[in-house]
C-alpha positions as CSV (number, residue, x, y, z in Angstrom):
1,M,-5.1,10.9,15.1
2,G,-8.1,10.0,17.3
3,Y,-10.3,12.7,18.7
4,F,-9.6,11.6,22.3
5,D,-6.7,10.2,24.2
6,V,-8.5,8.3,26.8
7,V,-12.2,7.3,27.2
8,V,-13.1,5.5,30.4
9,L,-16.2,3.3,30.1
10,E,-18.3,3.0,33.2
11,P,-20.3,-0.2,32.5
12,N,-22.9,0.5,35.2
13,T,-23.8,4.0,33.7
14,G,-23.1,3.5,30.1
15,E,-21.4,6.9,29.9
16,A,-18.1,7.8,28.3
17,A,-16.0,10.4,30.1
18,P,-13.1,11.8,28.0
19,R,-9.8,12.4,29.7
20,V,-10.9,10.9,33.1
21,K,-8.7,8.4,34.8
22,S,-10.2,5.5,36.8
23,N,-8.4,2.9,38.8
24,A,-11.3,0.5,39.1
25,K,-10.3,-2.6,37.1
26,G,-12.9,-3.4,34.4
27,N,-13.6,0.2,33.6
28,L,-12.0,-0.1,30.2
29,Q,-9.9,2.8,29.0
30,L,-9.9,3.3,25.2
31,N,-7.2,5.3,23.5
32,A,-6.8,6.4,19.8
33,D,-4.5,9.4,20.4
34,F,-1.4,7.9,18.8
35,E,0.2,7.8,15.4
36,G,-2.2,5.9,13.0
37,G,-4.9,5.6,15.6
38,N,-8.6,5.9,14.6
39,L,-11.7,5.8,16.8
40,G,-14.4,8.4,16.8
41,S,-16.8,7.6,19.7
42,V,-17.5,4.9,22.2
43,K,-20.7,3.9,24.1
44,A,-21.2,1.2,26.7
45,L,-24.5,-0.5,26.0
46,S,-24.3,-3.0,28.9
47,D,-21.7,-4.4,31.3
48,F,-20.0,-6.2,28.5
49,E,-21.2,-4.7,25.2
50,Y,-19.6,-1.6,23.7
51,E,-20.6,0.3,20.5
52,L,-17.8,2.0,18.6
53,S,-17.7,4.5,15.7
54,I,-14.9,5.1,13.3
55,R,-13.6,8.7,12.9
56,G,-14.1,9.8,9.3
57,D,-11.0,10.9,7.4
58,T,-9.7,14.4,8.0
59,G,-11.8,16.8,6.0
60,A,-13.6,13.9,4.3
61,P,-15.9,12.1,6.9
62,K,-17.5,9.9,4.2
63,Y,-14.4,7.7,4.3
64,R,-14.6,5.3,7.3
65,L,-12.9,1.9,7.1
66,W,-9.6,2.0,9.0
67,F,-9.7,1.6,12.7
68,H,-6.9,1.2,15.2
69,F,-7.3,1.7,19.0
70,K,-5.9,0.6,22.3
71,V,-7.7,-0.8,25.4
72,S,-6.3,-0.9,29.0
73,N,-7.5,-1.2,32.6
74,C,-9.1,-4.6,32.0
75,K,-9.8,-7.5,34.3
76,A,-8.3,-10.9,33.7
77,G,-11.0,-13.0,32.2
78,Q,-13.2,-10.0,31.3
79,R,-15.3,-10.8,28.2
80,V,-16.4,-8.0,25.9
81,L,-18.4,-7.5,22.7
82,F,-17.2,-4.6,20.5
83,S,-19.5,-3.5,17.7
84,I,-18.3,-1.1,15.0
85,I,-21.4,0.5,13.5
86,N,-20.5,3.1,10.9
87,F,-18.3,1.6,8.1
88,S,-18.7,3.6,4.9
89,K,-18.4,0.5,2.8
90,Q,-21.0,-2.2,3.1
91,R,-19.2,-4.8,1.0
92,S,-16.5,-6.3,3.1
93,L,-14.1,-9.2,3.4
94,F,-15.5,-9.7,6.9
95,R,-18.2,-11.6,5.1
96,E,-15.5,-14.0,3.8
97,G,-14.0,-14.8,7.1
98,M,-11.7,-11.8,7.7
99,A,-11.5,-10.8,11.4
100,P,-9.9,-7.8,13.2
101,L,-6.3,-8.1,14.4
102,V,-5.2,-7.9,18.0
103,S,-1.8,-7.5,19.8
104,S,-0.8,-6.6,23.4
105,S,2.1,-5.1,25.2
106,S,3.4,-8.6,26.2
107,R,2.6,-10.1,22.8
108,P,3.3,-7.5,20.2
109,K,2.9,-9.8,17.2
110,W,-0.4,-9.2,15.5
111,E,-2.9,-12.1,15.4
112,R,-6.4,-12.4,14.0
113,I,-9.2,-12.8,16.3
114,P,-10.8,-16.2,15.6
115,S,-13.4,-16.0,12.8
116,K,-15.9,-17.8,15.0
117,N,-15.9,-14.8,17.3
118,T,-16.5,-12.3,14.5
119,F,-19.9,-11.4,13.1
120,Y,-20.7,-9.1,10.1
121,Y,-24.4,-8.5,9.8
122,R,-27.2,-6.0,9.1
123,A,-28.5,-4.3,12.2
124,P,-32.1,-3.2,12.1
125,R,-31.5,-0.8,15.0
126,I,-29.0,1.1,12.8
127,N,-31.1,1.5,9.7
128,N,-30.2,-2.0,8.6
129,A,-26.5,-0.9,8.1
130,Y,-23.8,-3.5,8.3
131,V,-22.1,-3.9,11.7
132,L,-18.9,-5.7,12.7
133,S,-19.1,-7.3,16.1
134,F,-16.4,-9.4,17.7
135,V,-16.0,-11.1,21.1
136,F,-12.8,-10.8,23.0
137,V,-11.6,-12.0,26.4
138,F,-8.8,-10.1,28.1
139,D,-6.4,-12.4,29.8
140,K,-3.7,-10.2,31.4
141,E,-4.7,-7.2,33.6
142,E,-1.4,-5.5,33.2
143,D,-1.4,-5.6,29.3
144,V,-2.5,-2.8,27.0
145,Y,-4.3,-4.4,24.0
146,A,-4.5,-3.0,20.5
147,F,-7.1,-3.7,17.8
148,S,-6.7,-2.9,14.1
149,Y,-8.4,-3.3,10.8
150,S,-5.2,-4.6,9.2
151,Y,-1.4,-4.8,10.0
152,P,-0.4,-1.3,11.0
153,F,2.6,0.4,9.2
154,T,3.2,3.9,10.4
155,Y,5.2,6.8,9.0
156,T,7.6,6.6,11.9
157,H,8.2,2.9,11.2
158,Q,8.9,3.7,7.5
159,Q,11.4,6.4,8.5
160,K,13.1,3.9,10.9
161,L,13.5,1.3,8.1
162,L,14.9,3.9,5.7
163,A,17.3,5.1,8.3
164,E,18.5,1.6,8.9
165,L,19.0,1.0,5.2
166,E,20.9,4.3,4.9
167,W,23.1,3.4,7.8
168,K,24.4,0.4,6.0
169,K,26.0,2.7,3.4
170,L,25.5,0.3,0.6
171,P,27.2,1.6,-2.6
172,H,24.3,0.8,-4.8
173,V,21.6,2.6,-2.6
174,Q,21.0,6.3,-2.2
175,R,18.3,7.8,0.0
176,R,17.1,11.3,-1.1
177,L,14.5,13.7,0.1
178,L,12.1,14.1,-2.8
179,V,9.8,16.7,-1.2
180,R,8.0,17.5,2.1
181,S,4.3,17.0,2.6
182,V,1.8,19.7,3.4
183,Q,2.5,19.0,7.1
184,Q,6.3,19.0,6.4
185,R,6.9,15.3,6.7
186,R,9.6,13.7,4.6
187,V,8.7,12.0,1.3
188,D,11.8,9.9,0.5
189,M,13.1,8.5,-2.7
190,L,15.4,5.5,-3.0
191,L,17.7,5.1,-6.0
192,V,19.1,1.6,-6.4
193,T,21.6,0.8,-9.1
194,D,25.2,-0.2,-9.7
195,P,27.1,3.1,-9.7
196,T,30.1,1.6,-11.5
197,T,28.1,1.2,-14.7
198,N,26.7,4.7,-14.7
199,G,27.6,6.3,-18.0
200,T,28.7,3.1,-19.6
201,C,25.3,1.9,-20.9
202,R,21.7,3.0,-21.4
203,K,19.9,1.9,-18.3
204,H,16.5,0.5,-17.8
205,C,14.4,2.1,-15.1
206,V,11.7,0.6,-12.9
207,I,9.7,3.0,-10.7
208,C,7.6,1.9,-7.8
209,C,5.5,3.9,-5.3
210,S,3.1,3.0,-2.5
211,R,0.8,4.1,0.2
212,I,-1.1,6.9,-1.5
213,H,-4.1,5.6,0.5
214,P,-3.0,5.6,4.2
215,G,-5.3,2.8,5.3
216,E,-4.0,0.4,2.7
217,T,-1.2,-0.9,5.0
218,P,-0.5,-4.2,3.2
219,A,1.0,-2.1,0.4
220,S,3.8,-0.9,2.7
221,H,4.5,-4.4,4.0
222,C,4.8,-5.5,0.3
223,M,7.0,-2.5,-0.5
224,T,9.3,-3.5,2.4
225,G,9.9,-6.9,1.0
226,Y,10.5,-5.4,-2.5
227,I,13.0,-2.9,-1.1
228,N,14.8,-5.7,0.8
229,Y,15.1,-7.7,-2.4
230,I,16.2,-5.1,-4.8
231,T,18.9,-3.8,-2.3
232,G,20.0,-7.3,-1.4
233,N,22.9,-9.4,-2.6
234,S,21.2,-12.2,-4.6
235,P,23.3,-13.0,-7.7
236,E,20.4,-12.2,-10.1
237,M,19.8,-8.8,-8.5
238,V,23.5,-7.9,-8.4
239,E,23.6,-8.6,-12.2
240,L,20.4,-6.7,-13.0
241,R,21.5,-3.6,-11.1
242,K,24.3,-3.2,-13.6
243,T,21.8,-2.3,-16.3
244,T,18.8,-1.2,-14.3
245,L,17.9,1.8,-12.1
246,F,15.2,1.1,-9.5
247,V,13.4,4.2,-8.2
248,V,11.2,3.8,-5.1
249,V,8.9,6.3,-3.4
250,P,7.7,4.2,-0.5
251,M,5.1,6.5,1.1
252,L,3.2,9.1,-1.0
253,N,0.8,10.2,1.8
254,P,2.7,10.5,5.0
255,D,0.3,13.0,6.5
256,G,-2.8,10.8,6.0
257,T,-0.9,7.9,7.4
258,F,0.2,9.7,10.5
259,L,-3.4,11.0,11.1
260,G,-4.9,7.5,10.8
261,N,-7.0,8.3,7.8
262,Y,-8.3,5.6,5.5
263,R,-8.1,7.3,2.1
264,T,-7.3,11.0,2.2
265,C,-4.4,13.4,3.0
266,S,-4.5,16.0,5.7
267,L,-6.6,18.3,3.4
268,G,-9.3,15.7,2.9
269,T,-8.3,14.9,-0.7
270,D,-8.1,11.5,-2.3
271,L,-4.7,11.9,-3.8
272,N,-5.2,9.1,-6.3
273,R,-7.7,11.3,-8.2
274,M,-5.3,14.3,-8.4
275,W,-2.4,13.0,-10.6
276,T,-3.5,14.9,-13.7
277,H,-2.8,18.4,-12.4
278,P,-1.3,18.1,-8.9
279,G,-0.8,21.4,-7.1
280,E,2.6,22.4,-5.7
281,M,1.0,23.6,-2.5
282,T,-2.0,21.2,-2.2
283,E,-0.5,18.0,-3.5
284,P,3.2,18.5,-3.3
285,T,4.0,14.8,-3.0
286,L,2.3,14.0,-6.3
287,R,3.7,17.0,-8.0
288,A,7.3,16.1,-7.1
289,T,6.8,12.4,-7.9
290,K,5.3,13.1,-11.3
291,D,8.0,15.6,-12.1
292,M,10.6,13.1,-11.1
293,M,9.2,10.4,-13.4
294,Q,9.0,12.9,-16.3
295,W,12.6,13.9,-15.5
296,Y,13.9,10.3,-15.8
297,H,11.7,9.8,-18.9
298,D,13.5,12.7,-20.6
299,L,17.0,11.6,-19.9
300,D,19.0,10.4,-23.0
301,D,20.5,7.4,-21.3
302,V,17.5,6.0,-19.3
303,D,14.5,4.1,-20.5
304,V,11.5,4.2,-18.0
305,D,10.1,0.7,-18.7
306,L,7.9,-0.2,-15.8
307,V,5.9,1.9,-13.3
308,F,4.0,0.3,-10.4
309,D,1.6,1.9,-7.8
310,M,1.0,-0.5,-4.8
311,H,-2.4,-0.5,-3.2
312,A,-4.7,-2.8,-1.1
313,H,-8.2,-3.8,-1.9
314,S,-11.0,-4.1,0.7
315,T,-13.3,-6.5,-1.2
316,A,-11.1,-8.6,-3.5
317,S,-10.1,-12.0,-2.2
318,T,-6.8,-12.1,-4.2
319,G,-4.2,-9.8,-5.6
320,F,-4.4,-8.5,-9.1
321,L,-3.0,-5.9,-11.5
322,L,-4.9,-3.1,-13.4
323,C,-3.3,-2.3,-16.7
324,N,-3.6,0.5,-19.2
325,P,-4.8,-0.6,-22.6
326,P,-1.8,-0.3,-25.0
327,L,-1.6,2.5,-27.6
328,D,-1.0,-0.3,-30.1
329,K,-4.4,-2.0,-30.2
330,S,-3.0,-5.1,-32.1
331,E,-2.9,-8.5,-30.5
332,S,0.9,-8.1,-30.0
333,G,0.3,-4.8,-28.2
334,Y,-2.0,-6.4,-25.7
335,E,0.3,-9.4,-25.3
336,R,3.2,-7.0,-24.4
337,V,1.2,-5.4,-21.6
338,S,0.1,-8.9,-20.4
339,V,3.6,-10.3,-20.0
340,F,4.3,-9.0,-16.5
341,P,1.0,-10.0,-14.9
342,Q,1.4,-13.6,-16.3
343,L,4.9,-13.9,-14.9
344,L,3.7,-12.6,-11.5
345,A,0.9,-15.1,-11.4
346,E,3.4,-17.9,-11.9
347,N,5.7,-16.7,-9.1
348,A,3.5,-15.2,-6.4
349,R,1.0,-16.7,-4.0
350,D,-2.2,-14.7,-3.4
351,F,-2.2,-13.3,-7.0
352,S,-4.7,-14.2,-9.8
353,L,-4.2,-13.6,-13.5
354,D,-7.9,-14.1,-13.9
355,A,-8.6,-11.1,-11.7
356,C,-6.3,-8.8,-13.7
357,R,-7.8,-6.5,-16.3
358,F,-7.2,-3.7,-18.7
359,C,-9.0,-0.6,-17.5
360,D,-9.5,2.9,-18.9
361,D,-12.6,3.8,-16.8
362,P,-13.2,7.5,-17.3
363,A,-13.9,7.8,-13.6
364,K,-10.3,7.0,-12.9
365,L,-8.7,9.6,-15.2
366,G,-7.0,11.2,-12.2
367,S,-5.4,8.0,-10.9
368,G,-1.7,7.5,-11.1
369,R,-2.0,4.7,-13.6
370,R,-4.2,6.7,-16.0
371,A,-2.5,10.1,-15.6
372,L,1.0,8.8,-15.8
373,G,0.2,6.8,-18.9
374,L,-0.2,10.1,-20.7
375,V,3.2,11.5,-19.8
376,L,5.1,8.2,-19.9
377,P,3.7,6.7,-23.1
378,K,6.4,4.1,-23.6
379,A,6.2,2.7,-20.1
380,M,4.2,-0.3,-18.9
381,I,2.2,1.3,-16.0
382,Y,0.3,-0.9,-13.5
383,T,-1.7,-0.6,-10.3
384,L,-1.0,-3.5,-8.0
385,E,-3.9,-4.4,-5.7
386,L,-3.3,-6.6,-2.8
387,S,-6.1,-8.2,-0.8
388,F,-6.6,-7.4,2.8
389,F,-7.6,-11.0,3.3
390,P,-6.2,-13.0,0.4
391,T,-7.9,-16.4,0.4
392,A,-9.1,-16.4,-3.2
393,G,-12.4,-17.8,-1.9
394,D,-10.7,-20.7,-0.1
395,S,-11.8,-20.6,3.5
396,T,-9.3,-23.3,4.4
397,A,-6.3,-21.3,3.2
398,A,-4.1,-19.6,5.8
399,P,-4.5,-15.8,5.4
400,T,-1.5,-13.7,4.6
401,T,0.3,-12.1,7.5
402,D,2.5,-9.0,7.5
403,E,5.5,-11.3,6.7
404,G,3.4,-12.8,3.9
405,Y,3.0,-9.4,2.3
406,E,6.8,-8.9,2.6
407,R,7.3,-12.3,0.8
408,F,5.0,-11.1,-1.9
409,G,7.2,-8.0,-2.3
410,E,10.2,-10.2,-2.8
411,Q,8.4,-12.4,-5.3
412,F,7.4,-9.2,-7.1
413,G,11.1,-8.2,-7.3
414,R,12.0,-11.7,-8.6
415,T,9.4,-11.3,-11.3
416,I,11.0,-8.1,-12.5
417,V,14.3,-10.0,-12.8
418,Q,12.5,-12.7,-14.9
419,Y,10.9,-10.1,-17.0
420,Y,14.2,-8.6,-18.1
421,R,15.9,-11.9,-18.5
422,M,13.3,-12.9,-21.0
423,G,14.4,-10.0,-23.1
424,Y,11.5,-7.6,-22.8
425,E,12.2,-3.9,-23.3
426,G,15.3,-4.9,-25.2
427,S,17.2,-5.7,-22.1
428,D,20.8,-6.8,-22.9
429,T,20.7,-9.2,-19.9
430,A,18.8,-11.6,-22.2
431,S,21.8,-12.2,-24.3
432,S,23.7,-13.8,-21.3
433,P,21.2,-15.7,-19.2
434,S,22.4,-17.2,-15.9
435,S,21.8,-20.7,-14.7
436,T,18.8,-19.7,-12.6
437,P,15.4,-21.0,-13.6
438,Y,14.3,-17.5,-14.7
439,S,16.5,-17.8,-17.8
440,Q,14.6,-20.9,-18.9
441,A,11.2,-19.2,-18.9
442,S,9.1,-19.7,-21.9
443,P,7.1,-17.0,-23.8
444,V,3.6,-16.3,-22.6
445,K,0.4,-15.3,-24.3
446,S,-2.1,-12.7,-23.3
447,G,-4.6,-13.8,-20.7
448,L,-6.0,-10.6,-19.3
449,A,-9.6,-9.6,-19.3
450,S,-10.7,-7.3,-22.2
451,P,-10.4,-3.5,-21.7
452,V,-13.4,-1.4,-20.8
453,S,-14.7,1.3,-23.1
454,G,-12.5,4.2,-24.2
455,A,-8.9,4.6,-25.3
456,V,-5.7,5.8,-23.9
457,Q,-4.9,9.2,-25.3
458,S,-1.5,10.6,-26.1
459,D,0.2,13.2,-23.9
460,S,-1.2,16.7,-24.5
461,R,1.3,18.5,-22.4
462,P,3.8,20.8,-24.0
463,D,7.2,19.2,-24.7
464,R,9.8,19.5,-22.0
465,Q,13.4,20.2,-22.5
466,P,15.5,17.0,-22.0
467,V,17.9,16.9,-19.1
468,H,21.5,16.0,-19.8
469,P,22.6,12.8,-18.0
470,S,25.4,14.7,-16.2
471,R,22.6,16.5,-14.3
472,R,21.3,13.3,-12.7
473,A,22.4,14.5,-9.3
474,S,20.2,17.6,-9.7
475,A,19.4,19.4,-6.5
476,Q,15.7,18.8,-7.3
477,Y,16.2,15.2,-6.3
478,S,19.1,15.4,-3.8
479,G,18.7,14.9,-0.1
């Protein structure tokens, strides 16, 4: 969390006094000492201008992008100029019209500050570094205002949603404790399938995880929409659950999320570079998740077909997928990997097939997509990147809200239904298509960008003993 709970700004002196209360209206009180909060320092430059610095990630101060702070003790009509001066990334969607978000205690719904009041520019006084400045007018003295880089989504909120889902006692949904984080927070796993068909057929398996980078909050909003869809009662999902197991790990980095970090966990590690050899003590969430995926992969009656890791991208203006190049380098091999991205491009707003690409960049060997490709060689493994400001370069388009990211998650789930109904991975649902439009989908051809250099290698780990299906309720994955 933030380094201070309250800073009172005295405009006449330009000094910041931590943990001092002032009743004089207009002496703004800034607070980042709450879950997901981030602000490092504040300085008053004049009666209306304030210079802010982001707190670097815990143990990794080079990562500075996420901010979330609150302001109180304002005057009605008080105009301020906030300038954030120390972003670690210079390229930014602020150059494309993105603006910070604001909410208040009487208006909790997040809204974007008008783009005309937001400026992203090089500042000679700060070594020509990029600065984000935005003008804001406080209109209610009794309100507490909050400002944020993107739509917040806290660990506590995630736990609340999972508890509400568990309370419904849906027969096709199980919530289990996968592992606890370094700071002993829950890392939950959802299992979604029709239990009446367990043991009667070989089941397909779709695994989806999210929020390995705590500042990438759109991924959690997307995951919420996805969970709502796959646990819902739409006819197509009820049918697909008979032959498919959905496994969801909604928050891989609860510690970093709670602390208000942008990219790292509580130990200062970028977890998405640690998938190759995650430590049981240092990266327990990755270790348990990777072992879980391998466990399902080894079952005799489960086929792990699709694996997705949800992220958000700070410079892309549209959503896209990163794909592992196939082991089969033929045209048909590339087409097989390209099917899902093309279907998603047909179904989802704020997603571009042209932006998707095959990628085996050696610098990303430790990422989930690359490392899991070695232990799950038969699965299609993708990184989903959502844009923080998805306009696809169209300045007239309405930017996506938190509800928009949830709708994307639902569209993502519908695309999985379409994928199986078209018969990919040998799904037996293709032999009895329903009357929905998905059953009428036509074959598609590869349209992804060519892969970069290198090749996907086969798994070099020693063979693991397969686990009998009767052990599916193993204590390792029970709550």
